[in-house]
C-alpha positions in Angstrom: 18.3 12.4 2.5 15.9 12.7 5.4 12.9 15.1 5.6 9.3 15.3 6.8 6.3 15.3 4.6 5.0 18.9 4.2 2.1 18.2 1.7 0.6 15.1 0.0 -0.4 16.1 -3.5 -1.7 12.8 -4.7 -1.9 9.1 -3.7 -2.5 6.4 -6.3 -3.0 2.8 -5.2 -1.8 0.1 -7.6 -2.2 -3.7 -7.3 -4.2 -5.8 -4.9 -3.8 -7.7 -1.6 -0.3 -7.9 -0.2 1.2 -6.6 -3.4 -0.8 -3.3 -3.2 1.5 -0.3 -3.4 0.5 3.4 -2.8 2.4 5.8 -5.0 2.6 9.3 -3.4 3.4 12.7 -4.9 4.9 14.5 -1.9 6.3 17.9 -1.1 8.9 17.6 1.6 9.9 20.2 4.2 13.4 20.4 2.6 11.8 21.6 -0.7 12.1 18.3 -2.6 9.1 17.1 -4.6 9.2 13.3 -4.9 7.1 10.4 -6.1 7.6 7.3 -3.9 5.9 4.0 -3.6 5.1 2.5 -0.2 3.0 -0.4 1.2 1.1 1.9 3.5 -0.4 5.4 2.9 1.9 8.1 4.2 0.8 11.1 6.3 1.8 14.8 6.6 4.5 15.2 9.3 5.9 11.7 8.8 9.6 11.6 8.4 11.1 9.7 5.4 14.6 8.7 4.6 15.0 8.4 0.8 17.2 8.9 -2.2 16.3 10.4 -5.5 16.7 7.8 -8.3 15.3 9.6 -11.3 14.2 13.0 -12.5 10.6 13.8 -13.3 8.9 16.8 -14.8 7.4 17.9 -11.5 8.2 15.1 -9.0 11.5 13.3 -8.9 11.3 9.5 -8.5 12.5 8.4 -5.1 13.1 5.2 -3.2 13.0 4.7 0.5 16.3 3.9 2.2 15.9 0.8 4.4 17.0 1.3 8.0 19.6 -1.3 9.1 18.2 -4.2 11.1 18.6 -3.5 14.8 19.7 -6.7 16.4 18.5 -5.8 19.9 18.3 -9.0 22.0 17.2 -11.3 19.3 19.3 -10.5 16.2 19.2 -12.5 13.0 20.6 -15.6 14.8 17.7 -15.4 17.2 15.2 -15.2 14.4 16.7 -18.2 12.7 16.9 -20.1 16.0 13.3 -19.4 16.8 12.1 -20.5 13.4 14.1 -23.7 13.4 13.1 -24.4 17.0 9.5 -24.2 16.1 9.9 -26.6 13.2 12.1 -28.9 15.2 9.8 -29.2 18.2 6.7 -29.7 16.1 8.4 -32.4 14.0 10.0 -34.2 17.0 7.3 -33.8 19.6 4.1 -32.6 17.9 1.9 -30.3 19.9 0.2 -30.8 23.2 -3.0 -29.5 24.7 -1.0 -27.1 26.9 0.0 -24.3 24.5 2.0 -22.6 27.3 4.2 -25.7 27.6 4.6 -25.9 23.9 5.8 -22.3 23.8 8.2 -22.9 26.8 9.8 -25.9 25.0 10.2 -24.0 21.7 11.8 -21.0 23.5 14.2 -23.3 25.4 15.2 -25.1 22.2 15.6 -21.7 20.4 17.9 -20.5 23.1 20.1 -23.6 22.6 20.1 -23.1 18.8 20.9 -19.4 19.2 23.9 -20.1 21.5 25.3 -22.5 19.0 24.8 -20.0 16.1 26.4 -17.1 18.1 29.4 -19.3 18.8 29.7 -20.6 15.2 28.9 -17.7 13.0 
């Protein structure tokens, strides 16, 4: 289900640091009243894609539907390749005083790794 937030009735933060979650009681434009937890505070007018996973007295429990990863130019192979290239270059060559050169080398190695992954996955 997809709808925009019409009204925010209540926001309750829970937890600390990177584990902090904001629980929202929301009235949606489609008429749904949902309780949903998110890492950031939501705002009126924001569009959510969600599914209702439990019934409540006033607000139904909902969970966000994760959007599929858009590969774009990088894709998951590109992410792996970049991560491995960074580790590989720092282990094999260390770092230099020229950060631009370090980045150039890592990106070149990442391209090589990505080509191999694309052919073999």
